[in-house]
N, C-alpha and C positions, 0 to 999 in steps of 0.2 A: 177655815182659816180666815182670820179677820184682816182687813186691809190696814196698812200703817196709818197712824193718825196724821192728819194734815198739819203741817207746821204753820203756826200763825205768822202772818206777814206784817202784822201791825202790833205795836205796843200802845195800849190805850190807857189814859189816865185822866181822871176828872179833877180839875182845879176849879173849885167853886162850881159855877154852872157852865163852865167851858170844858168840852171834851178835847183833850190834847192827844194827837195821834203822831207817833214816831214810826217811821218805816224801818223794818228789820233789814231789808235787802239794800245793798249798795247799788245794785243794778236792777232796775225795774224794766225788763225787756221781754221776758218770756211770757207768751200769751196766757199760759195756764196760771202763772203767778198773778198777772194783771187781772184776770177774771176773779181770782180769790180775793185780791185786794179790793176790787170793785164791790164784790159781795159783802165783804166785811165793812166797808165804808157805808154801803147802802143800809146795812142792818143797824148801824149806829143811829140812823134817822128813823127807819121804819120800825125797828124792834125796841131800841132803847129810848127813842124819843128825843135824841140829842138835837138841839137847835143851834148851838154855837159850837163850831168845830174849828180847831186850829191844827193844821197839818204842818208838822215840823220835818223838813227835808234835810236836816243836818247830816244824816247818814247816807243820803242818796247822791251817787256820782253820775248815774246815767238814768234817763227816763225816756221811754218810747212814746211815740205819738198815740199809740193805743191807750197808754196810761193817762195821757192828757185827756182823752175822750172820757175816761172814768171820772176824772176830776170835774169836767164840764157837766156831766150827768149829776154828780153829787151836788154841785153848786146850784143847778136848776131845781133839784129835789128840795134843797134847803130853802130856796126862794119861795117854793110853793107852800111851805109851812112857816113862812115869815122868819126863817132862820138866817144864819150868817156863816160864811166860810172865809177863813183867812189862812194864807200860806206864809210860812216863814223859813228862814235859814236855807234859802235856795242858792246853790253854788253858781258861779259865773257862767259856766257852760250851759247849765239848764235855764238860767234866767235869759240867756241869749235866745233860746228856743221860744220862750214865752214872748220875748220882744218881737222876733221875726213873725210869729203867728198872731201877733197883736193880743195874745191872751193876757199880757201884763195889764191891759186895760179892762179885761173881763174879770180878773181875779184881784182881790185885795192882797198885796204881797208886802210883808214887813221884814225888817232886817233880822230880828231874832224873836225868841219865844216871849220874852218880857214885853217887847213892843207889840207883838201880836195879841197877847192877853189884854193889854191895856187898850186895844182897839175895839173891843166889843162893847 
C-alpha cells in the first residue's frame, strides 16, 4: 500500500529570473508542515539554483517562530550563493512579530509583489 502523496505547501512561479513563492496555508504553525516548507524552500536554492526569491505572504494569517527560523536559514543560504531574498504582502499581525524580533531589519520587506519584483 502506497502512502498518500504529500500536499505541496508552496506555489512556485518564475517571473523573469525571480522565483516567486506563494504559501498555500493560511496558518504556518504545524511542525511537520514547517519542515516541508523549509525543505521546499531549500530545494529552490540547492536543486533549482534559484538566487532571487520573493516570498509572497498574502495568503498567510499566522506564522510560528519555527517558520521564522526556516526563513532565516533560507536567507543565509541565499547570501552564501550571492542571492537575495525579499518578503512581501505580510499582514500587520505578522509584521509586528518581525518588528518585535528585529527581523524587519534582517529581511528586506516590501509592500506588495510588484514592489518586491522591482527591488531585485
